[in-house]
N, C-alpha and C positions, 0 to 999 in steps of 0.2 A: 657622702656625697659633699663634704667639706674636702677631704682627699681629694677627688677627683676634682673637683675646683682649681684647689690652690696647685697642683701640677697641670692642669692645663694653664694656670695664670704664669708659673712659671717658665713653661714650654714657652710660650709666647714673648718674656721675657730674653729668651735666650734664641728666638727667632728674630725679633727684631737687632738683636745685638747682630746679626750678618747681612742684614736687611739694606745691603750697603747702596745707599743713593750716586747718585751723580746732579749735582748742583750748579747753575751758570749763572756766574754774577759780572757785571759789565761795573768797571770801576771807572768813575770819571776823575783822570789822573792832572790837577794842573800844571802848566808848562812842557806837558809829555811833547817829548820830538816826534817829528811827523813822522817817522821811518818808524816810530814804534807805534802807531796809531796800528790796533788790533792785536796784538800781542797774546799771545795766551802763555800762561803758567798758570798749570795744576798743582792745585796746595792739596798738599799731603800730610798726616801729622800721627801723633801717637799709636802705633802700629802694638806697643808694647807686648812683641812675639816671645816675650819672656815670660809669660802668668799659664803656667804650667794650666790650671782650671779653667782657661777657658779656648774659645773655635775662633783667637785673633788672630792665627794665621789664616784659616780660610776667609775670614774676611778681607784680608790682606791682599790673597790672591785674586777674591774679587774688586779690591777698592783699586789695586795696580790694572787691572784688565778696561775698568773703566776708564782710570785716565787716560793709556796707551789709545783711548779709540775713539780719547778728544784729539789727539794726535797734536799735543800743546808744544808751544818753541821751546817753552822753558818746565820743568819742574821741579817744585821746592817743597823738601822735606821738614818738620820743624819741631823735631826730637820725639825723647820717647821710640827710639826704634826699639828695646830690649827691657833692661829692668829683671835681666836674668839670662841665665847660660841657657836656657833651652830653647830647642827652635830655633839657634842662631845660624847653627849651615842651612837650615833651611829657607831662610831669611835672608841670609847673602845672594842664594836661586835667584830668590824673587827677586834683588833687589837689580841683580843680574840684568833682566827682562828691563827694566825702564829705561827707556832712550826718548831723547828729545835732539832738538838742534841744536839750541842752546846748551844744552849741559843740565846736569841733575847735582843740586848741590843740594845739602844739609847740615843742621845740627843739631847738638844734642839737648838732653831735656834730662830731668830731674831723676826719675826711674834709670837713666842710664848712669848715673853717678850712684845710685841705691840710696835715692836722699828721698824717702817718703816713707807716710804712715803705714803705707802698705806692710804688713811685716815679712815678708819674705823675697822683696826688694832686692838685689842687690848687684854692685858695677860691675859691668864687664867695660873688657877692653874694646873699643867699638873701630879703634884705628884702623881696623884691615878695611872698613869700608868703603874707602880711596880705590882699593881695587878689585872692589864689585862693584865699580860705576858710578860710587856716589862721593864728589866732593867737600869735606865737610870741614865747615870753616869755623873757627875761631879767634876771634877778636882781629878780621881780618877782608879782605874786598878783593872780588877777582870782576874784571873788567872786561865784558865781551862787546865784538863792535857789529852793528845789524844797521848795512845801507851808512848814511851818512851822522849812525845816533849810536852809544852806548850804553850800554844797561852793565851797572856798577852792583854786583850782585855780595853784600857786606851778612855775615853771622856773626852771631856770639854764641859760647857756650852756656848756660844754666845760668842767667842772670840774675836766680833771687840767690841761690845758693851761694853764690861766693867765686863761681868758674868761669866767668864771663865779664868782661871789660869791654866795655864803649869805646873807651877813650880810645886804644887806634881805632876805632874805627870811623871816631870824630875826625882822629888825624887825618887817618886814608881816601878821606871824600872826595869825591870827584865831582868839585862846582861848577867844569864849562857848563855854559847852556844845552850841550848837544849831550847830554847825559841823562838819564834816568836812574834815580840811586832808587835799591829795594834792600831792606833789609830783613832778616832771616833770625828770630828770637824765637824761643822755645813761652815765655811768658810775653804778654801783650805789652806789658808794663813797661820793656826796657824803652820802650818808644816814648812815654812818657819826660825819659829824662832827656832828651834829644832836641833840638830845636823845632819848632815846625816845619823848618825848611832845610832841615839835614838829612831826612832822608823824604822820597815820595810816595813811600808806602811799606806798611810794615807785615810779615805772616807769621803769624804763630798757632800757639796750640793750645794742650796744656789743660783747657775744660771738660772737652770731649761734651762738651756744652749742658752738660749738667749731668751725663749719664744717666739719672734716675730724676725725672722730674714730674713734678704735680700741676697736673693741670687747674688751668687760671682763667678767668677773665679774659685779660689784656697780655696771655699768649704761657706756656708752661714755663713754669717756675722751679729754676735748678735745687734737688734736696741739696745734695753737698754743699753749696754755698746762695743761701736765697739773696743776698744781697751783694753779689760778685759786680765789680766792674763789667766784666768782659765776659759776653756767655758765650757765643757763634755769633757769624756775620760780620758787616763792614759799619765800623765806628770810623768818625771823626771827632776827634778830641782839640780840637781849638787848632784846627788844619793839619793836623796829624792823622792819617790816614791810615787805618788798620785792620789787617784783615786775620780774622780768626777762625777757626773750621773745629767742628766737632771731632773729627781726628778718626780711627777706622778701630782701633781696641777699645777692650775695659780694660780696669784695672780694679782690686779688689773684691768685686765679685764679676760674674761672665754674662750680664746681661744692661738691656737698656731696658726706656720703656721713656714712650714721645719724646726721643732724641734720636735716630735712625742714625746710622754712624755714614760719612760722608767722604766723598771727592768733589772736590771745591776746583772749577775752571774759571778764571778770573780774565776777560777779556779786557784790556787797556784804552779808552781812547782819552784821548781831549778834552780836557774839562773845557 
C-alpha cells in the first residue's frame, strides 16, 4: 500500500512538471508611449533542456506552442536554456519555431555557464542560438520601432555570478520620452541596482516559483528558499516593475508541486 501511494505521488509530481499553463497579466507601465499601449510580450524562461533525467524538452514544446498561440508582439527568454549538452540540437529546432513581429530576445542564466549546486550541470557554448532565431543580449541594448514609439530591449548575462555587467546597459539607455526600456536579466535582483526610472520593466526567471512548494494559508511557500525576495509574479520595488516567471523546466529533481510550469503573456497598458 505504501509503495503504491509513493508511486502515485511521484507520478503526480512528474505530471505537474509537464502541466504547462498559460497565464495572462496586464502590466500598467507609467509613461508608456501611446503606440505601445496593448503591446504583448511572451515571457519564457528556464527550459533546462540539458537535464537528462527530466521531461523538460517535452514541457518546452508545450510552452512554445502556448506562446505562439497567443500571437505576441515580442518574445523574451530569461535564461537557463540548457545546463548541459544533452538535447541541445532538439532545443535549437524548437527555438526556430518561435516567431514574433518585433523579434525574439534572450539572455543566459547561471546553469548555461555551469554555475549551480546541481552536480551534473556543465557549461555549454550557446552563442549559436542567434543562428536559431534568438538574439542573445549581453550588456547591450537593441531598439525596435513601433509607430512613433520605440522599444529598447536591454539584456545582461548571469549577473549574480559575475558574467553580466549593468554599466554598459546603463550607459546605453535611451531616455527619450517615446522610448519604453525593457531589461532582461535571469536574476530579478539586478533591477535593484538600477534607478527606478532607468527601465520601465524588468523580466526575470531563475526561481522556478519554488518548483516544489509547501501549502500555507497565505499561499504556497518555496521549499528551496522560503524567505526569497522574489518568487513569481509581478513586483513593484520602489517604482521598479519586475516580472518573475516560474519558467518551464525543472532542475535537480524532475518534479513540481503546487507550482505548475508556465508561459506568461504580458499585456502592457498605460498607467
